[in-house]
Every structure is written in C-alpha cells, then in structure tokens.
DSSP file (Angstrom, degrees, kcal/mol; ACC not computed):
  #  RESIDUE AA STRUCTURE BP1 BP2  ACC     N-H-->O    O-->H-N    N-H-->O    O-->H-N    TCO  KAPPA ALPHA  PHI   PSI    X-CA   Y-CA   Z-CA
    1    1 A M     >        0   0    0      0, 0.0     4,-1.9     0, 0.0     5,-0.2   0.000 360.0 360.0 360.0 -48.8   83.3   25.3   77.0
    2    2 A V  H  >  +     0   0    0      1,-0.2     4,-2.5     2,-0.2     5,-0.2   0.871 360.0  54.8 -65.1 -36.8   82.9   26.7   73.4
    3    3 A K  H  > S+     0   0    0      1,-0.2     4,-2.6     2,-0.2    -1,-0.2   0.897 107.8  49.7 -62.0 -40.8   81.9   30.2   74.8
    4    4 A K  H  > S+     0   0    0      2,-0.2     4,-2.4     1,-0.2    -2,-0.2   0.907 112.0  47.1 -66.0 -42.0   85.1   30.3   76.9
    5    5 A V  H  X S+     0   0    0     -4,-1.9     4,-2.2     2,-0.2    -2,-0.2   0.899 113.9  48.1 -65.6 -41.0   87.3   29.3   74.0
    6    6 A L  H  X S+     0   0    0     -4,-2.5     4,-2.3     2,-0.2    -2,-0.2   0.908 112.0  49.1 -65.9 -43.1   85.6   31.9   71.8
    7    7 A F  H  X S+     0   0    0     -4,-2.6     4,-2.4     1,-0.2    -2,-0.2   0.912 111.0  49.6 -65.0 -41.8   85.9   34.6   74.5
    8    8 A A  H  X S+     0   0    0     -4,-2.4     4,-2.5     1,-0.2    -1,-0.2   0.902 110.1  51.6 -63.4 -41.0   89.6   33.8   75.0
    9    9 A A  H  X S+     0   0    0     -4,-2.2     4,-2.4     2,-0.2    -1,-0.2   0.902 110.2  48.8 -62.4 -41.3   90.2   34.0   71.2
   10   10 A L  H  X S+     0   0    0     -4,-2.3     4,-2.2     2,-0.2    -2,-0.2   0.900 111.2  49.0 -65.6 -41.0   88.5   37.4   71.0
   11   11 A V  H  X S+     0   0    0     -4,-2.4     4,-2.1     2,-0.2    -2,-0.2   0.927 112.5  48.6 -63.3 -44.1   90.5   38.8   73.9
   12   12 A L  H  X S+     0   0    0     -4,-2.5     4,-2.2     1,-0.2    -2,-0.2   0.898 110.9  50.5 -59.1 -43.7   93.7   37.5   72.3
   13   13 A A  H  X S+     0   0    0     -4,-2.4     4,-2.5     1,-0.2    -1,-0.2   0.888 109.2  52.2 -60.1 -41.2   92.7   39.1   69.0
   14   14 A G  H  X S+     0   0    0     -4,-2.2     4,-2.5     2,-0.2    -2,-0.2   0.899 109.6  48.3 -64.1 -42.2   92.1   42.3   70.8
   15   15 A L  H  < S+     0   0    0     -4,-2.1    -1,-0.2     2,-0.2    -2,-0.2   0.894 113.3  47.3 -66.2 -38.7   95.5   42.3   72.4
   16   16 A V  H  < S+     0   0    0     -4,-2.2    -2,-0.2     1,-0.2    -1,-0.2   0.906 115.3  45.7 -68.5 -40.6   97.1   41.5   69.1
   17   17 A A  H  < S+     0   0    0     -4,-2.5    -2,-0.2     1,-0.3    -1,-0.2   0.856 131.3  18.0 -71.3 -37.5   95.2   44.3   67.2
   18   18 A N  S  < S-     0   0    0     -4,-2.5    -1,-0.3    -5,-0.2    -2,-0.1  -0.654  79.9-169.4-139.2  76.9   95.7   46.9   69.9
   19   19 A P        -     0   0    0      0, 0.0    -3,-0.1     0, 0.0     5,-0.1  -0.352  31.3-103.9 -69.4 150.5   98.5   46.1   72.2
   20   20 A S    >>  -     0   0    0      1,-0.1     4,-1.6     3,-0.0     3,-0.8  -0.307  35.6-106.1 -66.4 156.9   99.0   48.2   75.3
   21   21 A P  H 3> S+     0   0    0      0, 0.0     4,-0.7     0, 0.0    -1,-0.1   0.837 121.0  56.7 -55.7 -33.2  101.9   50.8   75.1
   22   22 A A  H 34 S+     0   0    0      1,-0.2     4,-0.5     2,-0.2     3,-0.3   0.876 112.2  40.6 -65.7 -38.1  104.0   48.6   77.4
   23   23 A L  H <> S+     0   0    0     -3,-0.8     4,-2.4     1,-0.2    -1,-0.2   0.630  95.3  81.8 -84.7 -16.0  103.7   45.6   75.1
   24   24 A A  H  X S+     0   0    0     -4,-1.6     4,-2.4     1,-0.2    -1,-0.2   0.871  90.3  52.1 -58.8 -37.4  104.1   47.7   71.9
   25   25 A G  H  X S+     0   0    0     -4,-0.7     4,-2.3    -3,-0.3    -1,-0.2   0.892 109.1  50.0 -64.4 -39.5  107.9   47.7   72.3
   26   26 A C  H  > S+     0   0    0     -4,-0.5     4,-2.2     2,-0.2    -2,-0.2   0.906 111.3  49.0 -63.2 -41.6  107.9   43.9   72.7
   27   27 A T  H  X S+     0   0    0     -4,-2.4     4,-2.4     2,-0.2    -2,-0.2   0.903 111.5  48.9 -67.9 -41.6  105.7   43.6   69.5
   28   28 A T  H  X S+     0   0    0     -4,-2.4     4,-2.3     2,-0.2    -1,-0.2   0.911 110.9  49.7 -63.5 -42.7  108.0   45.9   67.6
   29   29 A T  H  X S+     0   0    0     -4,-2.3     4,-2.5     2,-0.2    -2,-0.2   0.883 109.7  52.6 -61.0 -39.8  111.1   44.0   68.7
   30   30 A L  H  X S+     0   0    0     -4,-2.2     4,-2.7     2,-0.2    -2,-0.2   0.926 108.5  49.5 -62.1 -46.3  109.4   40.8   67.7
   31   31 A A  H  X S+     0   0    0     -4,-2.4     4,-1.9     1,-0.2    -2,-0.2   0.910 112.3  48.2 -61.0 -42.4  108.7   42.1   64.2
   32   32 A D  H  X S+     0   0    0     -4,-2.3     4,-2.0     1,-0.2    -1,-0.2   0.910 111.2  50.3 -63.5 -41.8  112.3   43.3   63.8
   33   33 A C  H  X S+     0   0    0     -4,-2.5     4,-2.6     1,-0.2    -2,-0.2   0.907 108.7  51.7 -65.0 -40.7  113.6   39.9   65.0
   34   34 A Y  H  X S+     0   0    0     -4,-2.7     4,-2.2     1,-0.2    -1,-0.2   0.881 107.9  53.5 -62.2 -35.7  111.4   38.1   62.5
   35   35 A G  H  X S+     0   0    0     -4,-1.9     4,-0.8     2,-0.2    -2,-0.2   0.906 110.2  45.8 -63.3 -42.6  112.7   40.3   59.7
   36   36 A R  H >< S+     0   0    0     -4,-2.0     3,-0.7     1,-0.2    -2,-0.2   0.900 112.8  50.8 -66.0 -41.0  116.3   39.4   60.6
   37   37 A A  H >< S+     0   0    0     -4,-2.6     3,-1.7     1,-0.2    -2,-0.2   0.869 103.3  60.5 -66.0 -36.0  115.4   35.7   60.9
   38   38 A A  H 3< S+     0   0    0     -4,-2.2    -1,-0.2     1,-0.3    -2,-0.2   0.767  97.2  59.8 -64.3 -24.1  113.7   35.8   57.4
   39   39 A R  T << S+     0   0    0     -4,-0.8     2,-0.4    -3,-0.7    -1,-0.3   0.469  79.4 105.9 -84.9   0.2  117.0   36.8   55.8
   40   40 A I    <   -     0   0    0     -3,-1.7     6,-0.1    -4,-0.2    -3,-0.0  -0.661  61.9-150.9 -80.7 132.6  118.7   33.7   57.0
   41   41 A D  S    S+     0   0    0     -2,-0.4     2,-0.3     4,-0.1    -1,-0.1   0.882  71.2  79.1 -75.4 -40.9  119.3   31.2   54.0
   42   42 A S  S  > S-     0   0    0      1,-0.1     4,-2.6     2,-0.0     5,-0.2  -0.533  72.6-142.5 -76.1 131.6  119.2   27.9   55.8
   43   43 A F  H  > S+     0   0    0     -2,-0.3     4,-2.8     1,-0.2     5,-0.2   0.925 100.0  46.3 -58.0 -47.9  115.7   26.6   56.7
   44   44 A W  H  > S+     0   0    0      1,-0.2     4,-2.7     2,-0.2    -1,-0.2   0.904 114.2  46.0 -67.4 -41.8  116.7   25.1   60.0
   45   45 A Y  H  > S+     0   0    0      2,-0.2     4,-2.2     1,-0.2    -1,-0.2   0.878 114.1  49.5 -66.5 -37.0  118.7   28.1   61.1
   46   46 A R  H  X S+     0   0    0     -4,-2.6     4,-2.3     2,-0.2    -2,-0.2   0.920 111.9  49.1 -65.3 -43.1  115.9   30.5   60.0
   47   47 A W  H  X S+     0   0    0     -4,-2.8     4,-2.1    -5,-0.2    -2,-0.2   0.930 112.4  47.2 -61.0 -46.6  113.4   28.2   61.9
   48   48 A A  H  X S+     0   0    0     -4,-2.7     4,-2.3     1,-0.2    -1,-0.2   0.884 110.4  52.9 -65.6 -37.0  115.6   28.3   65.1
   49   49 A A  H  X S+     0   0    0     -4,-2.2     4,-2.1     2,-0.2    -1,-0.2   0.907 108.4  50.9 -63.9 -40.9  116.0   32.1   64.8
   50   50 A G  H  X S+     0   0    0     -4,-2.3     4,-2.0     2,-0.2    -2,-0.2   0.892 109.1  50.0 -64.0 -39.0  112.2   32.4   64.6
   51   51 A I  H  X S+     0   0    0     -4,-2.1     4,-2.5     2,-0.2    -2,-0.2   0.913 109.1  52.5 -64.4 -41.2  111.8   30.3   67.8
   52   52 A D  H  X S+     0   0    0     -4,-2.3     4,-2.5     1,-0.2    -2,-0.2   0.889 107.5  53.2 -60.3 -38.7  114.4   32.5   69.5
   53   53 A C  H  X S+     0   0    0     -4,-2.1     4,-2.1     2,-0.2    -1,-0.2   0.918 109.9  46.9 -61.3 -43.7  112.4   35.5   68.5
   54   54 A E  H  X S+     0   0    0     -4,-2.0     4,-2.4     2,-0.2    -2,-0.2   0.881 111.4  50.4 -68.1 -38.5  109.3   34.1   70.0
   55   55 A L  H  X S+     0   0    0     -4,-2.5     4,-2.1     2,-0.2    -1,-0.2   0.888 111.1  49.1 -66.9 -37.8  111.1   33.1   73.2
   56   56 A D  H  X S+     0   0    0     -4,-2.5     4,-2.6     2,-0.2    -2,-0.2   0.888 110.4  52.2 -65.1 -38.2  112.5   36.6   73.5
   57   57 A Y  H  X S+     0   0    0     -4,-2.1     4,-2.8     2,-0.2     5,-0.2   0.933 109.3  48.5 -61.9 -47.1  109.0   38.0   73.0
   58   58 A V  H  X S+     0   0    0     -4,-2.4     4,-2.4     1,-0.2    -1,-0.2   0.915 112.7  49.1 -60.6 -42.8  107.5   35.9   75.7
   59   59 A D  H  X S+     0   0    0     -4,-2.1     4,-2.5     2,-0.2    -1,-0.2   0.900 111.3  49.3 -61.2 -43.7  110.3   37.0   78.1
   60   60 A C  H  X S+     0   0    0     -4,-2.6     4,-2.2     2,-0.2    -2,-0.2   0.929 112.5  47.2 -63.4 -45.9  109.7   40.7   77.2
   61   61 A V  H  X S+     0   0    0     -4,-2.8     4,-2.5     2,-0.2     5,-0.3   0.901 111.3  51.8 -62.6 -42.0  106.0   40.4   77.8
   62   62 A R  H  X>S+     0   0    0     -4,-2.4     4,-3.0    -5,-0.2     5,-1.1   0.929 110.6  48.0 -61.0 -44.8  106.6   38.6   81.1
   63   63 A Q  H  <5S+     0   0    0     -4,-2.5     4,-0.4     3,-0.2    -1,-0.2   0.876 113.2  47.9 -63.5 -36.8  108.9   41.3   82.2
   64   64 A K  H  <5S+     0   0    0     -4,-2.2    -1,-0.2    -5,-0.2    -2,-0.2   0.876 120.8  35.7 -70.7 -37.3  106.5   44.0   81.2
   65   65 A L  H  <5S+     0   0    0     -4,-2.5    -2,-0.2    -5,-0.2    -3,-0.2   0.885 136.4  16.4 -84.5 -40.4  103.5   42.4   82.9
   66   66 A I  T  <5S-     0   0    0     -4,-3.0    -3,-0.2    -5,-0.3     2,-0.2   0.783 100.9-127.3-103.8 -35.5  105.1   40.8   86.0
   67   67 A G      <       0   0    0     -5,-1.1    -1,-0.2    -4,-0.4    -2,-0.1  -0.530 360.0 360.0 105.5-178.9  108.4   42.6   86.3
   68   68 A S              0   0    0     -2,-0.2    -1,-0.1    -5,-0.1    -5,-0.1   0.495 360.0 360.0 -61.3 360.0  111.9   41.2   86.6
C-alpha cells in the first residue's frame, strides 16, 4: 500500500515538474488565472476565483487527455 502511494506521488511530481506539451498550455493558463485571482482584495472572492481556476484546469486537462 505504501509503495503504491509513493509511486503515485512520484508520478504526479514528474508530471508537475515536466508536463507534456499538450498539458503545458493548461498549466500556463492555470498560473495566469492564479495571478488574476491573487489580485482580488476580498478573501472569499479570491478563494472562489482560485477554485474556478482549478476547475478550469481540470476541464482543460480532461479535454487534452480524453477529448471533448
């Protein structure tokens, strides 16, 4: 069980450190979105904007990996 969790963590770290070209656009968009969210003054609106960024990222990755 521990080996599986460690392996999954290493694979995830590898994807984050060196994303495939298809996912690089999603990651860049996520970073830009986080930058826009960070400029929001209200904590709750900033938090909600960050969640929206993450949901958009998940949708982008899904579209890149699976298709529409």
